[in-house]
C-alpha positions as CSV (number, residue, x, y, z in Angstrom):
1,M,-43.8,-11.0,-31.7
2,H,-44.0,-12.7,-35.0
3,H,-40.5,-13.0,-37.3
4,L,-41.3,-12.3,-40.8
5,P,-41.4,-15.0,-43.4
6,D,-38.5,-13.8,-44.7
7,S,-36.5,-12.1,-41.5
8,Q,-33.5,-14.3,-41.9
9,H,-32.6,-12.8,-45.3
10,R,-33.6,-9.3,-44.3
11,L,-31.4,-9.6,-41.3
12,H,-28.5,-10.8,-43.8
13,Q,-29.3,-7.4,-45.7
14,L,-29.0,-5.2,-42.8
15,E,-26.1,-6.6,-42.1
16,F,-24.7,-5.9,-45.5
17,R,-25.9,-2.3,-45.2
18,L,-23.8,-2.4,-42.0
19,R,-20.8,-3.1,-43.6
20,Q,-21.6,-0.5,-46.1
21,E,-22.3,1.9,-43.9
22,L,-18.8,1.4,-41.7
23,K,-16.9,1.6,-45.5
24,W,-18.7,4.5,-46.8
25,L,-17.4,5.9,-43.2
26,A,-14.2,4.8,-43.7
27,L,-14.6,2.9,-40.0
28,P,-12.7,1.1,-38.1
29,A,-9.8,3.9,-38.9
30,K,-6.4,2.1,-39.4
31,E,-4.3,1.5,-36.6
32,W,-1.6,3.9,-35.6
33,I,0.0,2.6,-31.7
34,P,3.1,1.7,-31.9
35,A,3.2,-2.1,-30.7
36,R,4.7,-3.0,-27.3
37,A,6.2,-5.8,-25.6
38,H,6.7,-6.4,-21.6
39,Q,8.7,-9.7,-20.3
40,D,8.3,-11.1,-24.2
41,Q,4.8,-10.7,-24.0
42,A,2.9,-8.4,-26.6
43,V,0.9,-5.9,-24.4
44,L,-2.7,-5.2,-25.1
45,D,-3.0,-1.3,-25.9
46,V,-6.7,-1.8,-24.1
47,A,-8.4,-4.1,-21.7
48,I,-11.7,-3.9,-21.0
49,V,-13.0,-6.0,-18.0
50,G,-16.6,-6.7,-18.8
51,A,-18.5,-7.5,-22.0
52,G,-22.0,-6.1,-20.9
53,M,-23.5,-3.1,-23.0
54,L,-21.0,-0.8,-21.8
55,G,-18.2,-2.6,-22.4
56,L,-19.0,-3.2,-25.6
57,V,-19.9,-0.2,-27.2
58,A,-16.5,0.8,-25.5
59,A,-14.8,-1.4,-27.4
60,A,-16.5,-0.3,-30.8
61,A,-16.0,3.0,-30.1
62,L,-12.2,2.5,-29.8
63,R,-11.7,0.7,-32.8
64,N,-13.5,3.3,-34.8
65,I,-10.5,5.5,-34.1
66,G,-8.2,3.1,-34.8
67,V,-7.4,1.4,-31.4
68,S,-7.9,-2.3,-31.9
69,N,-5.4,-4.3,-29.9
70,I,-8.1,-4.6,-27.5
71,R,-9.4,-7.7,-25.5
72,I,-12.8,-7.9,-23.7
73,F,-13.1,-10.0,-20.5
74,D,-16.1,-11.4,-19.0
75,K,-16.6,-14.2,-15.9
76,A,-19.9,-14.9,-17.9
77,P,-20.6,-17.6,-20.3
78,E,-20.9,-16.5,-23.6
79,N,-24.7,-14.8,-24.2
80,R,-25.3,-14.2,-20.6
81,E,-23.4,-11.2,-19.8
82,G,-24.7,-8.2,-18.3
83,P,-27.9,-8.6,-16.1
84,W,-30.6,-9.2,-19.1
85,V,-31.1,-12.9,-19.0
86,T,-29.7,-13.6,-15.2
87,S,-30.7,-11.4,-12.6
88,A,-32.8,-8.5,-14.2
89,R,-36.5,-9.5,-13.7
90,M,-38.8,-6.6,-15.5
91,E,-40.6,-7.4,-18.5
92,T,-39.1,-4.6,-20.5
93,L,-36.8,-1.9,-20.8
94,R,-37.4,1.5,-19.2
95,T,-35.6,3.3,-21.5
96,R,-37.5,4.5,-24.7
97,K,-37.6,1.8,-27.5
98,E,-35.7,4.6,-30.3
99,A,-32.8,5.3,-28.2
100,A,-29.8,4.7,-30.3
101,G,-26.8,5.2,-28.1
102,T,-25.2,2.2,-29.0
103,A,-25.0,2.8,-32.5
104,L,-22.5,5.3,-32.1
105,G,-24.3,7.1,-35.3
106,I,-24.2,4.1,-37.6
107,P,-27.9,3.6,-38.7
108,A,-27.8,0.4,-39.4
109,L,-26.5,-0.9,-36.3
110,T,-29.7,0.5,-34.3
111,F,-31.7,-1.4,-32.2
112,R,-34.5,-0.3,-34.5
113,A,-33.1,-1.3,-37.7
114,W,-32.2,-4.8,-36.0
115,F,-36.0,-5.2,-35.1
116,E,-37.4,-4.2,-38.4
117,A,-35.3,-6.3,-40.4
118,Q,-37.0,-8.9,-38.4
119,F,-40.3,-8.2,-37.3
120,G,-41.3,-5.0,-39.8
121,E,-41.9,-1.2,-39.1
122,T,-45.8,-2.1,-37.9
123,A,-44.7,-4.3,-35.4
124,F,-42.1,-1.9,-34.3
125,D,-44.9,1.2,-34.1
126,A,-47.0,-1.4,-32.3
127,M,-44.4,-2.5,-29.4
128,H,-44.9,-0.1,-26.2
129,L,-41.2,-0.7,-24.7
130,V,-38.6,-3.5,-25.8
131,P,-38.9,-6.6,-24.0
132,R,-36.0,-7.2,-21.7
133,P,-34.5,-10.9,-23.2
134,M,-34.5,-9.2,-27.0
135,W,-32.4,-6.2,-25.7
136,M,-29.8,-9.4,-25.2
137,D,-30.6,-11.2,-27.9
138,Y,-29.5,-7.5,-30.2
139,L,-26.5,-7.4,-28.1
140,I,-25.5,-10.5,-28.7
141,W,-25.9,-9.9,-32.7
142,Y,-24.3,-6.3,-32.1
143,R,-21.0,-8.0,-30.5
144,R,-20.9,-10.6,-33.5
145,V,-21.6,-8.3,-36.3
146,L,-18.9,-6.1,-35.1
147,G,-16.2,-8.9,-34.3
148,L,-15.9,-7.9,-30.9
149,P,-12.9,-9.9,-29.5
150,V,-14.5,-11.3,-25.9
151,D,-13.1,-13.6,-23.6
152,N,-15.8,-15.2,-21.7
153,D,-15.9,-17.6,-18.6
154,T,-12.7,-15.5,-17.6
155,E,-12.6,-13.3,-14.5
156,I,-10.0,-10.8,-13.8
157,T,-8.9,-11.2,-10.2
158,A,-5.8,-8.5,-9.5
159,L,-5.0,-5.2,-11.2
160,S,-1.3,-4.3,-10.3
161,L,0.0,-0.7,-11.4
162,L,3.7,-1.2,-12.7
163,D,6.1,1.4,-12.2
164,N,6.3,1.9,-16.2
165,G,2.9,2.8,-16.6
166,L,1.5,-0.5,-17.6
167,T,-0.9,-2.8,-15.7
168,E,-0.5,-6.1,-14.7
169,L,-3.9,-8.3,-14.9
170,T,-4.4,-11.5,-13.5
171,R,-7.2,-13.7,-14.6
172,L,-8.4,-16.9,-14.1
173,R,-9.9,-19.1,-16.7
174,N,-11.2,-22.8,-16.6
175,G,-9.1,-23.4,-13.2
176,Q,-5.5,-21.6,-14.8
177,T,-4.2,-18.3,-13.5
178,E,-2.9,-15.9,-16.1
179,T,-1.0,-12.7,-16.0
180,F,-0.8,-10.3,-19.1
181,F,-0.1,-6.8,-19.3
182,A,-2.2,-3.7,-20.6
183,R,-1.7,0.0,-21.1
184,R,-5.0,1.2,-20.5
185,V,-7.7,-1.0,-18.6
186,I,-11.5,0.0,-18.7
187,L,-13.7,-0.8,-15.9
188,A,-16.9,-1.9,-17.6
189,T,-18.4,-3.7,-14.8
190,G,-21.8,-2.2,-14.8
191,I,-24.1,-0.9,-11.7
192,D,-22.3,-2.9,-8.6
193,G,-19.1,-1.9,-10.8
194,L,-17.1,-0.6,-7.7
195,G,-18.7,-2.7,-4.7
196,Q,-21.3,-4.9,-4.4
197,P,-25.2,-5.4,-3.9
198,A,-25.9,-3.5,-0.3
199,L,-27.4,-5.6,2.2
200,P,-28.1,-3.6,5.3
201,A,-26.9,-5.4,9.0
202,I,-30.4,-6.8,9.7
203,A,-29.8,-9.3,6.7
204,K,-27.1,-11.0,8.3
205,T,-29.1,-12.0,11.5
206,I,-31.1,-14.6,9.7
207,S,-30.1,-18.0,7.5
208,P,-28.6,-17.0,4.6
209,A,-30.7,-19.4,2.6
210,R,-33.7,-16.8,3.6
211,V,-32.3,-13.7,1.9
212,A,-31.5,-12.3,-1.4
213,H,-30.6,-9.0,-2.9
214,S,-32.5,-7.9,-6.1
215,S,-29.7,-8.2,-8.3
216,D,-28.9,-12.1,-7.2
217,E,-29.6,-15.0,-9.5
218,F,-32.0,-17.3,-7.7
219,D,-34.6,-19.9,-9.0
220,V,-37.6,-17.8,-9.0
221,A,-40.0,-20.6,-9.5
222,S,-38.8,-21.8,-5.9
223,L,-41.2,-19.1,-4.7
224,A,-44.4,-20.3,-5.8
225,G,-46.5,-21.0,-2.8
226,K,-44.2,-18.9,-0.3
227,R,-44.5,-15.7,1.6
228,I,-42.1,-12.9,0.3
229,A,-41.1,-9.9,1.5
230,I,-39.8,-7.1,-0.4
231,V,-38.0,-4.3,1.0
232,G,-37.8,-1.2,-1.0
233,A,-39.6,0.5,-3.8
234,A,-37.8,1.5,-6.6
235,A,-38.4,-0.5,-9.9
236,S,-36.1,-3.6,-8.9
237,A,-38.3,-3.9,-5.8
238,M,-41.1,-4.0,-8.0
239,D,-39.5,-6.2,-10.8
240,N,-39.1,-9.1,-7.8
241,A,-42.3,-8.8,-6.4
242,A,-43.9,-9.2,-10.0
243,A,-41.9,-11.8,-10.3
244,A,-42.4,-13.8,-7.4
245,L,-46.5,-13.2,-7.4
246,E,-46.1,-14.4,-11.2
247,A,-44.4,-17.3,-10.0
248,G,-47.3,-18.1,-7.5
249,A,-46.1,-16.7,-4.1
250,A,-49.0,-16.9,-1.6
251,R,-48.5,-13.5,-0.6
252,V,-46.1,-10.8,-1.3
253,D,-45.5,-7.8,1.2
254,I,-43.7,-4.6,0.0
255,F,-42.2,-2.6,3.0
256,I,-41.5,1.0,2.1
257,R,-39.6,3.4,4.5
258,R,-41.1,6.5,2.9
259,P,-44.6,7.9,3.7
260,T,-45.5,7.2,-0.1
261,M,-44.3,5.9,-3.3
262,P,-41.9,8.2,-4.9
263,R,-43.1,9.6,-8.0
264,V,-41.1,12.1,-10.0
265,D,-38.4,11.2,-12.7
266,K,-36.5,14.2,-12.1
267,F,-33.5,13.3,-14.4
268,T,-35.8,12.3,-17.1
269,G,-38.3,15.1,-17.0
270,I,-35.1,17.7,-17.6
271,G,-33.0,15.0,-20.0
272,S,-31.5,16.7,-23.1
273,R,-28.2,16.8,-25.1
274,G,-27.9,19.7,-23.1
275,M,-27.7,17.5,-19.8
276,T,-25.3,15.0,-21.8
277,Y,-22.5,17.2,-22.9
278,G,-23.1,20.2,-20.1
279,F,-23.4,18.1,-16.9
280,L,-19.1,17.5,-16.6
281,G,-18.6,20.7,-16.9
282,L,-20.7,21.9,-14.3
283,P,-19.1,23.4,-10.9
284,D,-18.6,20.5,-8.4
285,A,-21.3,22.1,-6.0
286,T,-23.9,22.0,-8.9
287,K,-23.1,18.2,-9.8
288,W,-23.6,17.5,-5.9
289,R,-27.1,19.6,-5.7
290,Y,-28.3,17.4,-8.7
291,M,-27.3,14.1,-7.4
292,A,-28.4,14.5,-3.7
293,E,-32.0,16.0,-4.6
294,G,-32.2,13.2,-7.2
295,E,-31.4,10.7,-4.3
296,R,-33.8,12.4,-1.8
297,F,-36.5,12.3,-4.5
298,Q,-35.5,8.9,-5.6
299,L,-35.8,7.3,-9.0
300,P,-39.6,6.0,-9.4
301,A,-40.4,2.7,-10.5
302,P,-42.2,2.8,-13.9
303,R,-45.9,3.1,-13.5
304,H,-46.1,-0.1,-15.6
305,S,-43.9,-2.0,-13.3
306,V,-46.2,-0.9,-10.0
307,L,-49.4,-1.6,-12.0
308,R,-47.6,-5.5,-13.0
309,V,-47.8,-5.8,-9.1
310,S,-50.9,-4.1,-7.7
311,R,-53.0,-6.1,-10.0
312,H,-52.5,-9.2,-7.8
313,A,-54.9,-9.4,-4.7
314,N,-52.2,-10.8,-3.1
315,A,-49.5,-7.8,-3.1
316,H,-49.7,-6.1,-0.1
317,F,-47.7,-2.3,0.1
318,H,-46.3,-1.3,3.6
319,F,-45.7,2.7,3.6
320,A,-43.6,4.6,6.5
321,S,-42.8,0.9,7.3
322,P,-38.8,0.6,7.4
323,V,-37.7,-3.2,8.8
324,S,-36.1,-2.7,11.8
325,A,-35.4,-6.4,13.3
326,L,-35.4,-9.6,11.5
327,A,-36.1,-13.1,13.7
328,E,-35.8,-16.5,12.2
329,H,-38.9,-19.0,13.9
330,G,-38.2,-22.5,12.8
331,D,-39.6,-22.9,9.4
332,H,-40.5,-18.8,8.6
333,I,-39.0,-15.1,9.1
334,E,-40.7,-12.4,11.9
335,I,-40.3,-9.0,10.2
336,T,-40.7,-6.0,12.5
337,T,-41.4,-2.4,11.3
338,P,-43.4,0.3,12.9
339,K,-46.7,-1.0,11.9
340,G,-46.5,-4.3,13.4
341,N,-44.8,-7.4,12.9
342,Y,-45.3,-9.7,9.9
343,E,-44.3,-13.6,9.0
344,A,-42.4,-14.1,5.4
345,D,-40.6,-17.5,4.2
346,F,-37.9,-15.4,2.4
347,I,-37.1,-11.8,2.1
348,I,-35.9,-10.2,-0.9
349,F,-33.7,-7.0,-0.2
350,A,-33.8,-4.4,-3.6
351,T,-31.8,-2.0,-1.5
352,G,-29.2,-0.8,-4.4
353,F,-25.5,-1.4,-4.3
354,S,-22.6,-0.1,-2.3
355,I,-18.8,1.3,-3.9
356,D,-16.5,-0.2,-1.7
357,F,-13.2,-1.9,-3.8
358,S,-12.0,-4.0,-0.7
359,V,-14.5,-6.5,-1.3
360,R,-13.2,-6.2,-5.1
361,P,-10.2,-8.7,-5.4
362,E,-9.5,-7.0,-8.5
363,L,-9.4,-3.7,-7.1
364,R,-8.0,-3.8,-3.9
365,A,-4.8,-3.0,-4.5
366,L,-6.1,0.5,-6.5
367,D,-8.3,1.4,-3.2
368,P,-5.6,4.0,-1.4
369,Y,-5.1,5.6,-4.7
370,V,-8.2,6.5,-6.1
371,K,-9.4,9.8,-5.6
372,R,-13.2,10.0,-4.4
373,W,-15.7,12.6,-4.0
374,A,-15.1,12.8,-0.4
375,D,-11.2,14.1,-1.5
376,A,-12.6,16.9,-3.4
377,Y,-16.0,18.0,-2.0
378,T,-17.4,19.0,0.9
379,P,-20.9,19.9,0.6
380,P,-23.0,21.6,3.2
381,A,-24.7,20.0,6.4
382,D,-28.5,20.0,4.8
383,L,-26.7,17.7,1.9
384,Q,-24.4,15.1,3.1
385,N,-24.6,11.7,1.3
386,E,-22.3,9.4,2.3
387,G,-22.8,6.8,-1.2
388,L,-22.5,10.2,-3.4
389,A,-19.2,11.0,-1.4
390,A,-17.8,7.5,-1.9
391,M,-17.8,7.6,-5.8
392,P,-14.7,7.9,-7.9
393,Y,-13.6,11.3,-8.6
394,L,-13.4,11.0,-12.1
395,G,-11.1,13.0,-15.2
396,P,-12.9,14.4,-18.1
397,G,-12.2,10.9,-19.8
398,F,-13.9,8.8,-17.2
399,Q,-10.1,8.1,-15.9
400,F,-9.3,7.8,-11.9
401,L,-8.1,10.5,-10.9
402,P,-4.8,10.2,-7.9
403,R,-5.4,10.9,-4.3
404,D,-1.7,12.4,-2.7
405,G,0.6,10.3,-3.1
406,A,-0.6,7.9,-5.7
407,P,1.3,6.4,-8.7
408,A,0.3,8.6,-11.9
409,A,-0.5,5.5,-13.5
410,I,-3.5,5.3,-11.8
411,S,-5.1,7.3,-14.3
412,N,-4.0,4.6,-16.9
413,I,-7.2,3.4,-15.3
414,Y,-11.3,4.2,-16.7
415,C,-14.2,4.0,-14.9
416,F,-17.0,3.4,-17.7
417,A,-19.6,1.8,-15.5
418,F,-22.9,3.2,-13.3
419,P,-20.4,5.2,-10.7
420,A,-19.2,7.3,-13.0
421,V,-22.8,9.4,-13.0
422,M,-21.2,11.6,-10.4
423,T,-19.0,13.3,-12.5
424,H,-20.7,13.0,-15.9
425,G,-23.8,13.1,-15.6
426,K,-26.5,10.0,-16.4
427,I,-24.2,9.0,-19.4
428,T,-23.3,5.2,-18.5
429,S,-26.6,4.9,-16.3
430,G,-29.0,4.2,-19.7
431,I,-29.0,3.5,-23.2
432,P,-30.0,7.0,-24.7
433,S,-26.3,9.0,-23.9
434,I,-23.7,5.5,-24.0
435,G,-22.5,7.1,-27.1
436,E,-21.5,10.0,-26.6
437,G,-20.2,8.4,-23.2
438,A,-18.1,5.7,-25.2
439,T,-16.8,8.4,-27.6
440,R,-15.9,10.7,-25.0
441,L,-13.9,8.2,-23.4
442,A,-12.4,6.4,-26.8
443,Q,-10.9,10.2,-27.8
444,S,-9.7,10.8,-24.0
445,L,-7.8,7.3,-23.8
446,A,-6.7,8.0,-27.3
447,R,-5.4,11.3,-27.0
448,S,-3.6,10.2,-23.7
449,I,-1.8,7.3,-25.6
450,F,-0.6,9.6,-28.1
451,V,0.7,11.8,-25.7
452,E,2.4,9.4,-24.1
453,D,4.1,8.2,-27.4
454,R,4.6,11.9,-28.2
455,D,8.8,10.7,-29.1
456,I,7.9,8.2,-31.0
457,H,5.4,9.9,-33.3
458,L,7.6,13.0,-33.3
459,Q,10.3,11.0,-34.5
460,N,8.5,9.4,-37.2
461,F,7.7,12.4,-38.5
462,L,11.6,13.6,-38.3
463,D,12.1,10.6,-40.6
464,Y,9.5,10.8,-43.3
465,D,10.8,10.8,-46.4
466,V,8.3,9.4,-48.9
467,P,8.3,11.8,-51.5
468,E,5.0,12.8,-53.3
469,L,6.6,14.2,-56.1
470,L,9.2,12.2,-58.3
471,G,10.6,15.1,-59.9
472,D,9.1,14.0,-63.5
473,E,6.1,15.9,-63.0
474,W,7.3,19.3,-64.3
475,T,9.7,20.4,-67.1
476,E,12.3,23.4,-66.3
477,A,11.8,27.0,-68.3
478,D,14.6,27.7,-70.5
479,E,16.8,30.9,-68.9
480,D,17.0,32.2,-72.2
481,F,15.8,35.8,-71.7
482,S,16.9,37.4,-75.0
483,A,14.0,38.8,-77.2
């Protein structure tokens, strides 16, 4: 894909257009939250943990409505936030290229506007799906043109709820620990945001050097000439299998416990604005039925992702083949399945993610207080699902809700990450609806802060006495009524 000769000039023109559009929409709105201090330190109105796609869009939505005393923190170096150029191994995004969720209704902020400025409309029409590294380039531009305040190379190591409703955050940066305070905290921590990659117990029976999770960063080039085993059938399994084959793996065996590949993408099939806005209002039993059925069918890998694997003669699909045991024999692994034993040099588990606050130092203190779906709803016996039961049972603005006895301040922390799907639907799991999600989040957060400061706002109202009229705008009528 070739840049247009004047692409840099055209991109500058787009950025000028964006500034115009923001001005026309009177964005961002003026600040309205009273400043606060604690222990002689200025308090942030909002701290956002995670500067990936969701964190950036949440920050932009907050600023649009006048919440601008915010900081975004990410442990990654600048321009390496999220999975796009680190652990993700698909060639393209799975989302349709027209998806405009990041733009928050501002045309010049869309991926399409950014792309066409540099490559032209003809190239956009010809492109099937967005190349994955290009999406990262767009997010880097998005952060720059909006001037979003991100602290990179910064790990949040603890969140502590204070009695006054503030959250104390401990951050580690350049080996230095520092604490600061925020009125609200948004966890925009991605697909593993409330836990970790899920590895089955058998993965721990062999040397860690021979095992990876599909979301791990590792040197794909090191798989050249080796026999690679992949466990799983979802998109990440296909992405990792294809990456290994393209790196020159001698053989790739894909072990799938189901008798056939998942084929039907049920959520995409029924996706609509109705789902985006309506899912939140469904009864718990209906939400559970959607998600449990979705899990039972499993999200299929895109057709092009499977073809990227199957076009290699040294790719082998094994169905009805759950891995029941692993054993290490000198320089290789032996893999046991119901259909036989296989040898491999390295095994990659594409086995999803688990929710477990206790494995995340920054979430450990919150663990006893956060209401889960298991606390709120008991499904029928045939729809039991431990993974869904562990998900947080969120409020209508993505806020955590308290378990019995929990401090009310737990609801000052918001989950704007993948695990929100159980309460809010597929609004935090892809690009098309994240604008609606971020707007819902920002409005709810603003409402809660305004209500919390109601005495200040009421007093400001009572005290306000700047006259609109100065008294020189009229002349009083003569009171002489005589004929």
